[in-house]
N, C-alpha and C positions, 0 to 999 in steps of 0.2 A: 504494500500500500504506500503510495507516494504521500509524503508529508507536505502539506501546503498551508501557509498562513498568509493572511491579507491584512494590511493596515492601510489606512487612508491618511495621507499627510495633510498638513494644515492648508496647503495650496489646492487640495482636492485631487492630487495625483495618487492613484492606488499603487501600492507596492506589494508585490507578491514574492514570497520566499518559497521556492519549490525544491525540496531536497531530493536528490537522485542518488540512490545507493550505488556503490561500486565504481565511482569515478574520482579521479584526483583533480579534476578541473571544475571551474565555475564560470558560467556565462552570465554577464550582466547586460540586459537589453532594455532600452526605452523606446517606445513607439507612440505615434500620434495618428489620429484619423485625419491625415493631411497628405494623402496621395494625390495622384494626378486627376482623379475624378472630382476633387474639391477645387480645382483651378477654374478661374474664369477663362473665357476663350483667349483673351490677350495674355493670360498667364501661363498658357500651356508650355510645360517644360520647367516651370519655376520650382516645383516641389523637388525635382531631381537636382536642379542647379543648386538649390539651397543645401541639399544633402552634401554636395561637394564642398560648399563654402565653409560649413561649420568645422571641417577638419583643418582649417587654416589657423585655428587657435582660439583660446578663451582668455580668462583673466589670469589664472595661475600658470597656464601653459600657453603663452601668447602667440606662438608661431607654429606653423606646420612642423618645423624641425623639432620644436619642444615637444609637441604631441607625439611624433613618431619615436623620438629618442626615449621619452618616458615609457612608452609601451614596450620598447625593446629592453629597457632596464629591468622590467619585471617579467620579461618573457611572455608577453601577452600578444594576442592577435586582435587587431581592430578591423571592423568592417561596418557596412551599412547597406541598406537597400531601399529603393523607392518603387512601389507598385501603383496600380490604380487605387488600391485600397489604403495603403499605409506608407509612412516613412518610418524607418527603424534604424537604430544605431546599436551596435553590440560589441562587446569585448570579452574574450575568453582568456582566462589566465589560470595559473596554479591556485589551488584553494587558499594557500597561505597569503596570496597577494590580492585577495578579494577586495579589501578596503582601498588599497592603492589603485586597483583597476577602477573601482567605483569613483574615486576621487578624480581620476583622469577623465573618464567618460562624462561625468556630470559637469565637469568644468567646461570642456570645449563644446559640448552639446547644449548644456543648460545656460552657458554664459558666452556664446560665441561673439567674436569681435566683428565679423563680417567686414574685414578691412577692404577699403575701396580699391587699393592697389592690387591686392590679391584677387579681388572680384574680377578686375579687368584681365589679369593674367590667366584666370581660370576659364574665361570665355573661350579662348582658343582650344583649351584641352577638351572641353565638352563638345565644341563643334567638331573636333576630330573624332570624338566618340560617336557622334551622330553620323558623320561620314563613314566611319567604319561599319556601323550598323547597316547603313544603306548600301554598302558594298557586299554585304552578306545576304545572298538570296533567301536563306532560311529565316533570318531575322526580319527581312523585308516582308516575307510571307506572314509572319506573326503580326506585324503592324497592319498589314492589309486585311487580315481576317477580322481584327478588331473594328476597322473602319467598315467592313462589309456587314458585320453583325450589329453595329450600333450607330453607324452614320457619323455625321459631324456633331457628335455629342460627346460629353466628357469621357465615357468608356470607349469611344471610338477613336480618340486622339492618342498619339504615341506618348508614352511616359517621358521620353527624352525631349519631346517638343520639336518644333522646327528650328533649324539653325539660325534663321533670321531673328527669332526672339532672343536667343542667347547672344548673338553677335551685336544686335542693333538696338533692342528696345528695353531689355531688363535694366532697371536702375537699383541702386542700393536701397533707396527709399521704398520702392515697390516690393522688393524682396523682404525687407523688414516688416512692411505692412502685411504681407502674406503670412509671415511667421507669427506675428501678433494675432492675426485673425484665426489661424488654424492650429497653432501649437498650444492648445489649451490643456492643462492637466485634467480638466473635466472630460476631455475626449482622448485621453492617452492612458498609458500605464507603464510601470516599470517592473522588471522581473529579475530576480537573482536565482539562478537555476544550477543545480549540480551539488558539489561538495560544499556545504555551508560552514565547515568547521573554522574557516578563517574569519568569520563574522563575530564581532563582539556584541553583547547584549546591552551596550551602553548608549544606544540611540545614535551612534555615529553615522550609520547608513542612512537613517531618516534625515539627518542633517545634510548629508551630501545631496540627496534627491530633492531637498527643499530649494536647491539652486534653480529649479524650473519654476519661473515666476507664474503667479496666478494670472489667468486671462479669462475673459467671459467665454462661456461655452460657444463653440462655433455654430453658425447657421447650418441647417441640413444641406447636404449636397443634392444635386439634381438627380431625381430618380431615373432609373434605366428606361429608355424609350420602349414602346411596344415593338414587337417583332416586325421587321420590314425586310424580308429576304432580298439579298443583293448578290450579284456575282461581280467580282472585281478581278481584273487580270492586269498584272504588270508584265508587259511583253519584254522578254529578254532573249537575246540570241544565244542559246546554249543547248547542250544536249541533255541537260538535267532540269527537272522541274520540281517545284516545291508546292504541294497541294495542301490546303486547309479547308475543313468543312465544319461549320458551327451550327449546332442544334440547341434549342431551348427545351429541355425536358420539363414535363409537367409535375414539378415538385415544389414544395414550400421551403424556401431557403432558411427560414427561421426555425425549422424543425430539424434538430441534429440527427434524428433517426432517419429522416428522408435523405439527408446529405450522405449518410453512411450507406444507404441502399444504392444511391446513385454511384457511389464510389465502387461498390461491388459490381454493378452493371458495367461501368466503364472498364473495370479490370477484365471481365470476361469478354468484353467486346474487343479491347485492344491494349490492355494494360500489362500483358505478360507474353512470354514466348508460347504459352499454351492457349492464348486468346484466339478468337475467331479471325480477327483481321491478320494477325501475324501468321497463323497457320495457313490460311487460304491465300491472302494477297502476296505474302512473301514466299512461303515454303511451297505451297501447291502450284501456284500460278506464276511465281517469279515476276510479279508485276512491280515490285518496289523493293529497294534495299533497306528502307526503314519505313515502318508503319506503326501507328499507335493511336490510342485515344486517351484523353484526360478529362476528368470532370472537375469543374471549378464552380464555386458558388460565391458570387458577390453578396452583399448584404440583402439585395432585393431581386436578384435574378440569377438563375442557374445557367451554366454553359456546359455543353458536351462538345469537345473539339476533337475531330479526327485529323491526323496529319500523315503525310507521306512524302518521302523524298524518292524520286524515281526517274528512270529514263523518260525523256519527253514523249517518245513514241508510244509509251504505255500509259500515259496520264489519263486519257479519257476512259480507257478500259478499266483502269483501277478505280477511277471516280464512280463509274457506273456500278461496279461490283460492290464497292464500299457502301453505296447507298442501298443496294439490294440486301446486304447483310443486316443493316439497321432495320430495313422493312421486314425481313424474315423474323428477326427477334421481336418486332412489334406485333406481327400477326400470328406467329407460331410459338413465341416464347422461347426461353432458354431451356436446356435440360438440367436435371438436378445435379448431375455430376460436375458440370462446368460451373454451376453456382457454388457448389461445395469447394471446388478448387480455387475459384476466384476469391471466395470469402477467406479461406486459409492463407492465400497468397497476400491479399491486401492487409489482413491483420498482422501477418508475419512481417511484411515490409515495414509497416508502421512501428511495430515493436522494435525491429532492428534500428530504424531511424532514431527512435527515442533513446537509444544507448548514447546518443550525442546530446550534450547539454544545450548546444545551440539550437538543435532541432526542436527540443522541448520548449525552449524560450520563444522561438518563432511561432510554434503552434499556439502557445498560450496567448501571444499577442493577437493572433488572428481570432482566437476564440472570444476573448473578452472585449476587444475594441470593435471588431466587426459584428459579432453576433450577441455580445452581452451574455456569454454562456460560461459554464464551468471550464476552468483551465486544466483540470486533472488529466494528464496523459493516459492514465489507466482507464478512465471513463471513455476516452476516444477509442481505445482498442476494444473495449467491451462492446461498444455500439456496433463495430464491424462484426464481432463474433456472434452477435445476436440477430443479424440479418437472416431472414428466412427465404426459401425458394419462392414462396408465393409473393413476397414483397418485391423481389427482383423482377419477377414476371410482370407484376403490376406496373412498375416503373418502365420496363421495356415497352409496354403497351402505350405509355404516355410520352414517348419520344416521337414528335410529329414528323410528318413527311417534309414539311417546309424547313429550309435551311439556308444559310448564307455560305458563300463559297469564295475563296481567294486562291489565286495561283500566280506564281512567278515562273515564267518560262516562255517558250515560243508558241503562245496560244492566243486565242481571241475569245471573247465572252460567249459568242454563239456556239462554240464547241460544247460548253457546259449547259447552256440553256436548252439545247436540242438533244442532249444525251439521254 
């Protein structure tokens, strides 16, 4: 049984202590409901750009060099991520260095300088990151399927944003305004996960996390738009294509048991080497060198995404057959043995992932900030173990025929609309 305690700081920031047995490491993570979907149109890319800028230093560690060297002195690894849902910062260190790690993280994240000179220097770095992403067909396909699934709305815009925003329009004042508007302790949480033996019970940890200033609760972000199926193609003269297909299954995203059922369905569809997509599309027919499906649930909309990387001459055949497999599962249902295998595989994969304190911390952030739910990793595994064959068959019947499609390769839209 995982030991979990929760305290709420005077600023309104919840602080979770999650003890994980059998590890020498501790991960400290702080996250806010301040991902790309919370940006206004003219701010697209700002959440990710701000993530970069806070690493340039805080009050105690005032430069990027001070931050990096402090992490190295305690043997710690720093990182961060921005998604449509969240922005999060985390550090993993030896258990005995937990307070030093928390001191470092809460300083530059909670009290960032956002130096004007560093801001201008970082513009070029992020523009290079955007250009690199645009040079990778697989990454381009990910951006394109979001646009196909959600249009010109927050969930359809790239997390990195357009280069012209980074290069020409973002100002220090605008970035600080976004941070003050979205980085509210009332819409965030902090987590200390793993071996907690290095933490004293003298309130020092609470003092460090009090560096995150109190701000009003942010306004709700724009809800996901209704489904509007689209086909988008980015023509590229190549022998390889990258195909993405996005469905909206009929589940309630605020029900953790339904999200668990969708995870099992996605696993048997294309989440393992024993799945239907891998077995038929790759092994039996040789239509793709990589094929899979992933289920994801935003706070208000579920997504089932099918992906394939393949020879361009086989793209339409693969697309047609992948749709047929989804239809077969909808109309005929899965069989009991594949549900049993998928349930065991999904629960096993999550159990293995949770051997890592960082994975537990990231899961906890998603659970509490996005869904307002229990952060217990054991409960998440138990939900997968409890999924029944009948529940998976029901979800399979609620994956609609309508879908959005994106492809990067030597194709045109009409190839998919007439397939």
